[in-house]
N, C-alpha and C positions, 0 to 999 in steps of 0.2 A: 741616226742622225740625231741632231741636238736642235736645236733654234737658239741664235745669241741675241742678246739685243745691246748694244753697246751706247756709254753716254757719253759726251765730248765736252769741257767748258771753261772756261776762262771768265772766273770770275771777279776779278780785278781786285782784288780783295775780300778773303770771303767771312762774310758777318755770320757769327756764332747762333745767334739768337733769328737769321735767318735760312735757316738750314730747314728746317722742315717745307715753310712758303718752298722752295726750291724742288722740293721731294716730291711734293705735289705731281709736279711736270714731269715726273719719273715713274711714275709707276708701274710699266712695261719697261723697263729695263733691268737688266739682270745685276748688272754694275756702270757706274759713272763718276768716270776721269774728270780729275778738274784741276786745271793750271793757275796758275795763280794766286795759292790759298791764302798769304801773307805770314802763315797759322806759326807758332813760336812753342820750340819743345818745352813743356809735354802736354800739348794742348786736342784735348779730344772734342771734338763731336754730338750736341744731347741728340740722337738720335742710332730708333734700335738697326741703323744699317752699321753691317761691320768697315771700319774703317782703318787703313795704311796712309802712313801720312810721310812721305819726304818733306819734313819741316826745311822754311824759307832760314833766312839769313837777315839776322838783326840789323837793324836803322839806325842808326844813332840818334839820339834826340827824341825816338819818340816808341809808343809801345808796344811796336806790329815785326811785322816783316819782311822781307821780300820775298820774289819769286815762291816755290810752296810748292808741289804735285801730289795729288791728293788721290785717292782710291775709293768708293763707298761701296758698301757690295751690301745689295739688298738683300733683306731677312728672306723672301721669295722666295732667290736664286737656289735653284737645285746642283749646282756646280760645287767643286769644293775648285776653290781659288787661294791659290800660296805667292807668296812674294816670294822676287828671284834678286839675286841681290847685284847692285848693280854699279859700275869706278865709275859714277859720274855722282855729281850733286845739281846734274841737272834730270834725270835719270827717273824713273823709278815701274818695274816691270814686276809681272803677273803671268802664271803657269796654270793657265788651264786644262788638262787632261793635257794631252801633246800641244796646245796651242798656247804662244810666246803675245803679252800685248806691253810696247813697251812706251808708255807716256813721256812729254819730256818736255819743257818749258825752257827755251831759247830765246833771253832779250833781245830785245830789238839794237841794244847797242852792242852786243856780245862782236867780235871780230869775227870774219867771216873764216882765218884761221884754230878758231876757236871752235867757229862752229863746227867743222869739218874735221876735227878731231875729235871731241864729242860725239858724234856720228860715228865716225868709224871705231870709237870706242865700243859700239854697241854688236853683242855676235849674232850676226844674221843667220840664226837657225832657221830650219828649215819651218814653213810656215808661223810668220810672223808678221805682227802688223802695228806697226809704228804709228800713235797718235800725237795728238800735242797742238800746242802755240809752238808755233818754227817761228814765225815773223817773217815769213817768206815768201813772197808775191811773185807766184809762178808763171804770171803772162796770158801767153793763150793757152800752157794746157792745159790751167784752170778757166780759162773763160776769165781772168784776171785783166781790166786792163793796163795794168801796171806789171813791171818786176821791181827786187831791187836786187841790193848785193848779194845780201841770204837766201833768197831765189833761183838766182842766179847758180851759186856755188851748190844749193840742193838742185837744182834741176843733175846737176853734171852729175855726181854723190849717185841721186836714183839712178839714171843710163846708166852708167857705169857697173850697176847694181843687180841692173835687171828686176826695177821694182818699178810699181804702180801707185798710181796716184788716185787713188778710191773718189774723191771727188772731183776730177776729170773723169769719169766714168759714171758715179751714178748723180752729181747733182752738179755740172759746172756751169757757171759763170754766177751761182748765187752765193754773193758775201755771206759772208761769218763774222764780219767787224763791220756795226753800224755806226756811226756819229752823227747824229745833228747838228751842224754848225752854224748858224744866222740863219738857218731855216735851207740851210746846203747841205744836202748829205756825201759824207763821205766814208766812203766801203770801201775792201779786201776780202781777197778772201788767205786767211792766214794760219790756221784751224785743219790742221789737215788728219788724213787717214791715210796711210803709206802700206803696201803690202806685197810680198813675192808671192802669194800664194793665186787661186782664184775664190772668189770668194761666189757664191753658189744660193743662188735664189732671196739677193742680195738687194737692199734698197735703203737709202743714204737722207738723210728727212733734215731739214736742217730750219730751226722755226725763227722765223725773219721776223715775225709776229709779235714773239716772247723777247721781253729783254731782259728780265730775271734783278734786273740791278746793275748787270752790267754792258758791257760795249761791244761785247760775243754773246754770240744766239750761239742756244743749244742746237748740239749736234747728234743725233740718233745713227746709229749702223745695227742695223738686222742684216743675220744670215742665218745659213745654215751647217750645222759643223759635227765630224764624225772625232769626238772626244778620246774615243782610240787608236786614230787616228796614225797611222806607224806609214812612214815612205822610204822605204830603198835605195837610200841618196847613196851617190856615188861616194869611195872614197876621195879624200881631197888629195892631192895629187900636189907637186912639188911643179913647178914652170919651168918649164925647161924650150930651148928652141937650137931652130940648125946654125947658131950665132957665125957657122964658117964661111953661109954664103951671104956674108954683110961685107967680104971681100969681093966680090962679082958689084960691080959698076952702079947697074943698072937698080941693082939690087940695096945698094948703099945709098943711093941716090935718094929711093924710093923711103927708106929708113925718116935721113935728115929732113928728106920735105914734108913728110908724116911730123915726126916729130916739131916743128919749129911751128905748125898748125898748131897741135897740143898745145905749147908753150903756151898763146897766149893769155890766158886765166892765168897759171902761174905768175909767168913773168909783171904781170899789173898788181897781184898782190905782192909782190916780191919786193917793186916798186914803190906802191903804199905805204910798207913797213921803213924802208930807208928815207923815203922823203917827208913822210908825217909818222916819225917815232911814235907808237904805242903807250902805252904808263906800266902797260904791263908787257911784259916780258914774252911776246913770240913765242908759240909752240914749235919746236923744232922736229918734231917728231911726228906731224900733223902735216907740215911740208913738205919730209920727207917723204911718207904715203905719198903724195898728191905725185912727189914727185917720181916717184915709182912706180907710180897706175903712169905716166905719161910714157914712161920707158916702156914701160908690159904693153903701152894699149898701140903702139907706133912698132915696136916688135911684128907684135900679131899683125898687125895690116902688112907688115913687109914681108914680112918670114913667114910667118904660123908658128903654130905650135910642133915640138919634136913630142912623136906619138909615145906613150908611157909607159915606164917597165907591163915587160908581163902580172898576171896577176898572182902569179905564187911567187914571187917577189915581198919581201917583208907584209908578209897579210895579218899578220897582227895590227898595223896603225889601222884604227878605226877615227869615228868623228869627233870620241868625246878626249883620245888621246890627241886631237888636234887641238881642239877647242884647250886642255890641259896644257898646250905647248904655248898656247898662242898667249894664254892667260900668263903665264910664267915670261913669256918676252915683254909682255906689257908693264908685268911688275917691276923687272930688269933693267927696261929705258927711261921708269921712273924712280 
């Protein structure tokens, strides 16, 4: 078992000359993920820490960028950290042993359907941690006093995939964004850690008394992990149902009722697109995926899954092949 210490911080524009002051508060970390760096290629930070950058986008009329995600790896980190290619300009991913960490910055102005598309493009392999500034307020889930459209969409996405929000378990009600305006505190919980695995000996510290020149606070997640851990994951199976049961009136009525209940969120999104056409083209793939999920969930609730094929059928199929097929389908749709 290895001890891992991971930091997360939204810099709101990272000044290269200030990086040393920031890292003085990160000596216990193995790596620090930074969102909203605003760095443009080929910028590098003056530090002995190894660095991987997802550079930002240029801002017209200025010498800086917008967005951007970076990870700084401590020279004292005893673990090999390698970058993983991601099909999104909003996410940077690395691998440590069998653990994958994906850091995202999702702008507050991003349409909800684009948020869902970016999230759906992330391969949710076993033992993965998602972190970053989601600009999503999850309300009672994290102990925030409000929620927003990003938060409602993220909650549904998390629930559908049986993920857990680490902030909710280890640091409920502690804000990660604090702004003082006219002597009034404005706060929220939008910098999050999300995972699909149990965290052993874990703790999450949020430095609410340390600003580092940003309205966002530094988060430090610590836990123990077996870097050589290999879980015997069940092979991915095709979704199948006993659709003939829909001929039964009571089963059909249950399916229709469940589907109509689940449709509310998507219908609201579609109506908003029609009534307030966005400047950018809506992502039809994300909308389609959401619609398909509604059908699947409704079928699960009304008729249940059909038993899978015997193990000796297509025994060559494995997780790697399924991942390759998913990637192929994604590229084909693009």
